[in-house]
N, C-alpha and C positions, 0 to 999 in steps of 0.2 A: 538565433539558436539553431545548431545544426542537428541533424539526425543522430540518434543515440550512439551509433557506431563511430561517429566523427568526434565524439567527446573523448579524446584520446588521453587526456590527463587523469580522468576519473572514470574508467569504465567499470561496469559491473563485472566482477570476476567470479565465474561459477565456483561455488565452495565445494570441495570434495567432502563427502560424507561417507562414514562407514556403512557399507551395504547399499550405497547408491546404484550399483549395477543391477540390483534386484528391483529397484523402483522404476516405474514408467517415467518417461522423459515428460517434464511439466514446466511450463513457464508461467508467470503471473503477470496480468495487466491490471494496474490499480487506477481507480477513478480519482480525479483530482480534488484538491480542497477547494472550497469557495473563496477566491481571492478578493471577493467584494465585502466579506463579512467584517465584524468589528475586530477580530483577532488579527486579520490581515492588515487592517488599517493601523492597528497598534504596532505591528511589525514594521510597517512602511512609514510610520510618522516621523517626520523631520524632528531631530532632537532626541529621539528615543536613545537611551543610554544603556539598556540591558544588553547581555551579550549577544544574542541572536540578532538583534537589530544592528549592532555594531559590525558583526561579521557580514551581514547582508550588504551594508553600505560599503564594505571593503572587498566584496566579491569572494568571500570565503565561507559562504553558507551553503550546504548541500540542499538540493531541492527536496529531498526526503525530510530533512529536518525542518525546513520552512513549512511544508505542508503538514507535518506532524504538529507543529505550534498552531497553525491556523485551524486545523480540523480537530485536533485533540484526540480523544480516545479512538475514534473511527479510523483515522488514517494511521494513527500509531499501531493500532491492532492489524491493519492491513499490511503495513510495511514489515512488522515483526513476523507475522505469519508466512508472508510470501518469502522473506529471507530465510526463513527456517526450512521451509518445505519445497523450495524450488529445486528442480533437478533437470537442468537444461542440456540439451545435446552439446557436445564439444564445440567451443567457440561461440556459442550463442549466449545471450544475456538471460539470466534467470528471472530478473524483475525489471519491469518498465512502468513508467508512470504516464498515463494519458493526460495531455495538456489541452487547454482551450483553443490554442492556435499554434502550438509548437510541435504537434505530432507526438510521437513517443519519446520520452527522455528517461535517462538513467536517474534513479534517485540519488546517485552519488555526484551528479553533475554540480559543480559549483556555480552558483548564480549571484547576480547583483540586484539591486532594486529595480533597475530598468529592465533586466531579464525577467524578473517576476512579473512586472506590470505588462511586458510584452507578451509572454505566454499565456496571460489571463485576460487578455484584452477583449475577447468576444464571448458571446454566450455559447455554452455547450449545448448545441442543438443540432440534431441530424440534418436539418435544412439549412444550416449555416455553412457555406462553402469555405470560409476562412478556418473553420474548425475541422470540417470533414476531409478537405483535400490533404493537409498535412498528415492527418491520422491515417487515411487510406494509403497514402504513400508509404509511411513507415510500416504499416501492418503488411503490405505486400512484401516489403523487404524481409521483414521478420519471417514471414511464411516461407519465403525461398530458403532462409537459413535453417528452419526447423524441419522441413520435409513433411512427410505424411505420418510420422510416428511420435508425435509430440502433442499433448493436450495443452491448450491455451486457457487458463483459468481467469475468468473475469471476476475481479473483486470490486464490484460496483452495482449500481442498480440495474436490474434486468426487467423491471416493470414498465420502463419507457424505452423508446427506440433510440435515445441519444447515443448509447454505446453499442447496443445490440445490432441495430440496423447496418451501420458501416462494417462492424467487425465479423458479423455473421456471413456477410456476402464473401469475405475473404477466407476465413478459417473454417466455415461450414460446420460439420459435426465435431471437429476438434475443439470448437469454442465451448466451454463447460462453465458451470458456476456451482457454488456449494448448495446442496439441496437444504441445509439448515439455514440459509439466508431467507427462505420464504416466510413471509409474515412478520420478520424482525425489523425493527427500526435500526438506524445507524449505531446508536450507543450500544444497543444490545449485540449487534454484530461485532462491534469493536471488542466489547468484553469477551464475547465467545472466542474470538480468534486469540486474544491474549491468553485466555485459559488453555487453549489448544497448544499454544507455544509452551506454556508452563508444564503442561502434562505430556507433551510430545506425542499428541494424538491428532491425526489429520482429519479434516472433514470429509464428507462424501460428495462426489461431484456427479453431475448429470449434464447431458448435452443441452445447450440452450435452445437448440432447434426442436427438441422433442419433449423437454422437461416441463414440469409444472412450475411456473414462475411466481405464482400467487398461492397463498395459503392462509390458513388462520393464524392469529397471533399465538406464538407458543408461550408456554409458561415461563416466568422470569427465571433467569439462571439462579441456582441456589448460591447463597453467599459462601465465600471461601473463608474457612475458619483457620485463623493463623494462631498456632500454639505459641505461647510465650513462656519463657522460663520463669517459674515461681520465684518471687523475691522472698528471701528470708529475712523478716523484720526483727526476729529475736537476736539479742546480742549473745555472742558466745561468752563462756566464762572467762576466757582469756581477755576479750575485749572490755568486759566489765571490771576485771581486776586491774586493768591498765590505767584506769582513771585515777 
């Protein structure tokens, strides 16, 4: 699998947004789904006949769709949030996915079963060269594209060095993360990001180099009340008389 700029058939195209000129430049790096879990095995199972598995076998499944299925709420929230709030410089990708040994990839890149197995074949660990070398290679290329006036938002764990250590050395103070992530678990983060997309409210960011990465567990998110139209169970006089 090539570097994200070489995925020519399915590049991430920066979306034009009203008022985008007033917003700071910002790109997002998404941590990967766990391709060793049960949902990944279901997707990769020989003979699986549901739509996503069939498309994966035929090379027609986007990486973002595959990881959203495997990870569920957390990756789905990250992808929806990043796609909504990305504001990249001209010509740069707005959203990229960290992979275990494929470096940075577009979530729109079409993959096959063998591709998914290949890019997930090694541990995501800062001491693992098969993971770290491709990631640092692509991060350097991205840094050259972005210049010095663009934040790089990491949507992933900042409590361990697996993402922070290689990326911080390249992006420095431009590497940021949402302050609201501190103390939250994956499911809570996913729900929070989907809520932000629904309400069109962006989170707050702080530099990973100086920000507080740990914090007390916040209160649970309040439930979203969905108003439903009242059903009128009483029959109108016209309906009764038509019997």
